[in-house]
C-alpha positions as CSV (number, residue, x, y, z in Angstrom):
1,X,130.6,52.8,258.7
2,X,128.2,52.1,255.4
3,X,124.8,53.5,256.4
4,X,123.6,50.5,252.9
5,X,121.4,47.8,254.0
6,X,123.7,44.5,255.3
7,X,124.2,42.0,253.1
8,X,123.1,38.7,253.8
9,X,122.7,37.0,250.2
10,X,125.0,37.4,247.1
11,X,124.5,36.3,243.5
12,X,127.0,34.1,241.9
13,X,127.1,35.5,238.0
14,X,129.2,32.5,236.8
15,X,131.5,32.2,233.9
16,X,129.2,33.6,231.0
17,X,125.5,34.7,230.4
18,X,125.7,33.9,226.8
19,X,122.9,31.0,226.1
20,X,124.6,28.6,223.2
21,X,128.0,29.2,225.1
22,X,126.4,28.2,228.8
23,X,125.1,25.0,227.2
24,X,128.6,23.9,225.9
25,X,130.1,25.0,229.2
26,X,127.7,22.6,230.9
27,X,128.5,20.0,228.6
28,X,132.4,20.6,229.1
29,X,132.6,20.7,232.9
30,X,130.1,18.1,233.4
31,X,132.1,15.8,231.4
32,X,135.3,17.2,233.4
33,X,133.4,16.8,236.9
34,X,133.0,12.7,235.6
35,X,136.2,12.3,234.7
36,X,137.4,13.8,238.2
37,X,134.9,11.9,239.9
38,X,135.7,8.4,238.1
39,X,139.4,8.4,237.6
40,X,140.2,9.8,241.0
41,X,137.8,7.3,242.6
42,X,139.3,4.4,240.3
43,X,143.2,5.4,241.7
44,X,141.6,5.4,245.4
45,X,139.9,2.3,245.1
46,X,142.7,0.6,243.4
47,X,145.3,1.9,245.9
48,X,143.5,0.7,248.9
49,X,142.6,-2.7,247.3
50,X,145.8,-3.9,245.4
51,X,148.5,-4.8,248.5
52,X,151.0,-4.1,245.7
53,X,150.6,-0.5,246.0
54,X,150.7,-0.3,249.4
55,X,153.9,1.8,249.2
56,X,154.2,5.9,250.5
57,X,154.2,6.7,247.3
58,X,150.6,5.5,246.2
59,X,149.8,6.3,250.0
60,X,150.3,9.9,249.2
61,X,148.9,9.5,245.0
62,X,145.6,8.2,247.4
63,X,145.4,11.3,249.4
64,X,145.8,13.4,246.1
65,X,142.8,11.9,244.4
66,X,140.7,12.4,247.5
67,X,141.7,15.8,247.0
68,X,140.9,16.3,244.3
69,X,137.3,15.2,244.4
70,X,136.6,17.0,247.2
71,X,138.2,20.1,245.6
72,X,136.4,19.6,242.4
73,X,133.0,19.3,244.2
74,X,133.1,22.4,246.4
75,X,132.7,24.6,243.1
76,X,131.7,22.6,239.9
77,X,128.2,21.5,241.0
78,X,127.3,25.2,241.9
79,X,128.9,26.3,238.8
80,X,126.9,23.3,236.7
81,X,124.0,24.5,238.3
82,X,124.8,28.4,236.9
83,X,124.6,27.2,233.7
84,X,121.0,25.7,233.6
85,X,119.3,28.1,235.7
86,X,121.2,31.6,235.6
87,X,123.3,33.3,238.4
88,X,122.9,31.1,241.8
89,X,121.9,33.2,245.5
90,X,124.0,31.9,247.8
91,X,124.1,33.0,251.5
92,X,126.6,34.2,253.5
93,X,127.1,31.3,255.8
94,X,127.2,28.9,252.7
95,X,129.7,31.7,250.8
96,X,132.0,31.0,254.0
97,X,131.9,27.3,254.0
98,X,132.5,27.3,250.3
99,X,135.5,29.5,250.9
100,X,137.0,27.7,253.9
101,X,136.9,24.2,252.1
102,X,138.3,25.4,248.7
103,X,141.5,26.9,250.7
104,X,141.7,24.1,253.0
105,X,141.6,21.7,250.1
106,X,143.7,23.5,248.0
107,X,146.2,24.7,250.7
108,X,146.2,20.7,251.4
109,X,147.1,19.9,248.2
110,X,149.7,22.7,247.6
111,X,151.9,21.0,250.5
112,X,151.3,17.4,249.5
113,X,152.7,17.5,246.4
114,X,155.6,19.0,248.0
115,X,155.7,15.9,250.3
116,X,155.4,13.7,247.0
117,X,158.1,15.8,246.0
118,X,160.1,14.4,248.9
119,X,159.2,11.1,248.7
120,X,160.6,10.7,245.1
121,X,163.7,12.6,246.1
122,X,163.9,9.9,248.7
123,X,163.2,6.9,246.7
124,X,165.6,7.9,244.0
125,X,168.3,9.7,245.5
126,X,168.6,7.5,248.6
127,X,167.1,4.4,247.8
128,X,169.0,2.4,250.3
129,X,167.1,4.3,253.7
130,X,163.9,5.0,251.6
131,X,162.0,2.5,253.9
132,X,163.6,3.7,257.0
133,X,163.3,6.9,256.3
134,X,159.4,6.9,254.6
135,X,158.0,4.3,257.5
136,X,154.2,3.7,257.8
137,X,154.4,6.1,261.0
138,X,156.6,9.1,259.0
139,X,154.2,8.9,256.5
140,X,151.0,9.0,258.4
141,X,152.5,12.1,260.1
142,X,153.4,13.8,256.8
143,X,150.2,13.5,255.2
144,X,148.0,14.7,258.7
145,X,150.2,17.6,258.6
146,X,149.6,18.3,255.1
147,X,145.6,18.3,256.1
148,X,146.6,20.2,259.1
149,X,148.2,23.0,257.8
150,X,145.3,23.4,254.9
151,X,142.8,23.9,257.7
152,X,144.5,26.2,259.6
153,X,145.1,28.4,256.5
154,X,141.2,28.1,255.3
155,X,140.2,28.6,259.1
156,X,142.5,31.7,259.0
157,X,140.5,33.0,256.1
158,X,136.9,32.2,256.9
159,X,137.1,33.7,260.4
160,X,139.0,36.9,259.2
161,X,136.4,37.3,256.4
162,X,133.6,36.8,258.8
163,X,134.8,39.9,260.2
164,X,133.8,42.0,257.6
165,X,130.8,44.0,256.7
166,X,129.0,43.3,253.5
167,X,126.6,46.1,252.3
168,X,125.0,47.2,248.8
169,X,125.9,45.3,245.6
170,X,126.5,42.0,246.3
171,X,127.3,40.3,242.6
172,X,129.7,38.4,242.7
173,X,131.8,38.4,239.3
174,X,132.9,34.1,239.7
175,X,131.5,30.8,239.8
176,X,132.6,30.5,244.0
177,X,133.0,32.5,246.6
178,X,136.8,33.5,246.6
179,X,138.7,36.1,248.7
180,X,139.2,38.4,246.3
181,X,135.6,38.8,245.0
182,X,134.2,38.9,248.6
183,X,137.0,41.4,249.7
184,X,136.1,43.6,246.5
185,X,132.5,44.0,248.0
186,X,133.3,44.6,251.7
187,X,132.2,47.8,253.0
188,X,134.8,47.6,256.2
189,X,139.1,47.8,256.5
190,X,140.1,44.8,254.4
191,X,143.4,45.4,255.3
192,X,144.6,42.7,257.1
193,X,142.5,40.3,254.6
194,X,144.7,41.5,252.0
195,X,147.7,41.3,254.5
196,X,146.9,37.8,254.9
197,X,146.2,37.0,251.5
198,X,149.6,38.4,250.1
199,X,151.7,37.0,252.7
200,X,150.5,33.6,254.4
201,X,149.2,32.4,251.3
202,X,151.7,33.3,249.0
203,X,154.1,31.4,251.3
204,X,151.5,27.9,251.7
205,X,151.8,28.2,247.8
206,X,155.4,29.7,246.9
207,X,157.3,27.7,249.7
208,X,156.2,24.3,248.7
209,X,156.4,24.9,245.2
210,X,160.0,26.0,245.5
211,X,160.9,22.7,247.5
212,X,159.1,20.9,244.6
213,X,161.2,22.5,242.0
214,X,164.2,21.7,244.1
215,X,163.8,18.2,244.8
216,X,162.9,17.4,240.9
217,X,166.1,19.1,240.1
218,X,167.9,17.3,242.4
219,X,166.5,13.8,241.2
220,X,167.4,14.9,237.6
221,X,171.3,16.0,238.5
222,X,171.2,12.9,240.8
223,X,169.9,10.4,237.5
224,X,172.0,12.1,234.8
225,X,175.4,11.8,237.0
226,X,175.1,8.3,239.0
227,X,172.6,6.5,236.7
228,X,174.3,5.4,233.2
229,X,171.9,3.0,231.6
230,X,169.0,4.1,229.1
231,X,166.8,1.9,231.0
232,X,167.7,3.1,234.6
233,X,167.0,6.5,233.9
234,X,163.8,5.7,232.2
235,X,161.4,5.2,235.4
236,X,162.4,7.8,237.4
237,X,162.3,10.3,234.4
238,X,158.8,8.8,234.0
239,X,157.8,9.0,237.2
240,X,159.1,12.7,237.7
241,X,157.7,13.7,233.9
242,X,154.5,12.9,235.6
243,X,154.7,14.8,238.9
244,X,155.8,17.5,237.2
245,X,153.3,17.7,235.1
246,X,150.6,17.8,237.5
247,X,152.8,20.3,239.5
248,X,152.8,22.8,236.6
249,X,149.1,22.7,236.1
250,X,148.6,23.2,239.8
251,X,151.1,25.7,241.0
252,X,151.7,27.9,238.2
253,X,147.9,29.0,237.9
254,X,147.7,29.1,242.2
255,X,150.9,31.5,242.1
256,X,149.0,33.7,238.9
257,X,145.9,34.2,241.2
258,X,147.3,34.7,244.5
259,X,150.5,36.2,244.7
260,X,150.9,39.8,245.1
261,X,149.8,42.4,243.7
262,X,146.3,40.7,244.8
263,X,144.2,43.3,245.1
264,X,144.7,44.8,241.2
265,X,143.5,42.1,239.3
266,X,140.6,41.7,237.6
267,X,137.7,39.3,237.3
268,X,138.2,38.8,233.5
269,X,141.5,37.5,234.7
270,X,140.9,35.5,237.7
271,X,138.0,33.4,236.5
272,X,139.5,31.4,233.7
273,X,142.7,30.4,235.8
274,X,140.8,29.7,238.5
275,X,138.7,27.1,236.2
276,X,142.3,25.3,235.3
277,X,143.0,24.6,238.6
278,X,139.4,24.0,240.0
279,X,138.1,22.1,237.7
280,X,140.1,21.1,234.7
281,X,143.6,20.0,237.2
282,X,141.5,17.3,238.7
283,X,140.0,15.9,236.0
284,X,143.6,15.5,234.2
285,X,145.5,14.6,237.5
286,X,144.2,10.8,237.0
287,X,145.0,10.4,233.2
288,X,148.4,12.0,233.7
289,X,149.1,9.4,236.3
290,X,147.3,6.3,234.9
291,X,148.7,7.0,231.5
292,X,152.5,7.1,232.5
293,X,152.3,5.1,235.2
294,X,152.4,1.1,234.2
295,X,151.7,0.1,237.8
296,X,148.5,2.2,238.1
297,X,147.7,0.6,234.9
298,X,148.6,-2.8,235.3
299,X,147.0,-3.0,238.9
300,X,143.4,-0.8,237.0
301,X,143.4,-3.9,234.4
302,X,143.8,-6.6,237.0
303,X,140.9,-5.2,239.1
304,X,138.7,-4.7,236.3
305,X,139.3,-8.4,235.2
306,X,138.8,-9.6,238.0
307,X,135.3,-7.8,238.4
308,X,134.4,-9.1,234.7
309,X,135.3,-12.7,235.9
310,X,133.5,-12.8,238.7
311,X,130.2,-11.2,237.1
312,X,130.8,-13.5,234.0
313,X,131.1,-16.4,236.5
314,X,128.1,-15.6,238.4
315,X,125.9,-15.2,235.1
316,X,127.0,-18.6,234.2
317,X,126.0,-20.2,237.7
318,X,122.8,-18.6,237.5
319,X,122.1,-20.1,233.9
320,X,123.1,-23.6,235.2
């Protein structure tokens, strides 16, 4: 048992304490966060408002955009505050809440990306049964399963972490309360927590990653063997390229951070990798989808044109 005073508050040290670099980081990550909010918000709006996009593919894309907004919001605002005002204090309760929502949304996204890969597999490799297999009820059940899996996984981590004792040193070398930095500060036995991190978290990430890669490999193989026209191959390849880019941007850094040996990693390596999937990827996802997906691009243009036309018509009537 530790004789030191128990810790009820932590200090998030952030990414850097170099003054000039802090200003640069603040502007960069503020722009990324605004891009995330506006881009993903636009996708959610257009998927809801455009009847043409009321399909399983865009239903899951809307879920992904919602996740990215929340996922980035869990960590980025606190990080931006740190750039302006230095190391940020955070209570144990707030720290556990941040940990819970970060892993809830991250785990949900990991499973959702595998679900999206399955949707593309059915659509491309078995198009005649697509409407039957991916019915609205099935889509709702799959989405519910993704969110439920993420919630249960995060709850395991937050409950287990809340049972630990923290005393003495309370400085976290990170921009948010992640599991590994907290386990390093614990003065009680963390072997069970490490087992949970190394086994359950790795399974939650690695399982969907393998299923996703296999789905896309099968799709590519099917298209190469069965589709002979250049035009026929273009659409599935274009769609898969967008999805594979998102998959690589999310899964690879997450696997790098959370697969064993988790205990031997350093904050100098973990922090930049965490930035990639918590702040950068959510901002890039809408750009990847809108730039490579003509249906989304056209729907966005159509929605903006309607809005501008209505505003212009309203101004004209006001002048008359």
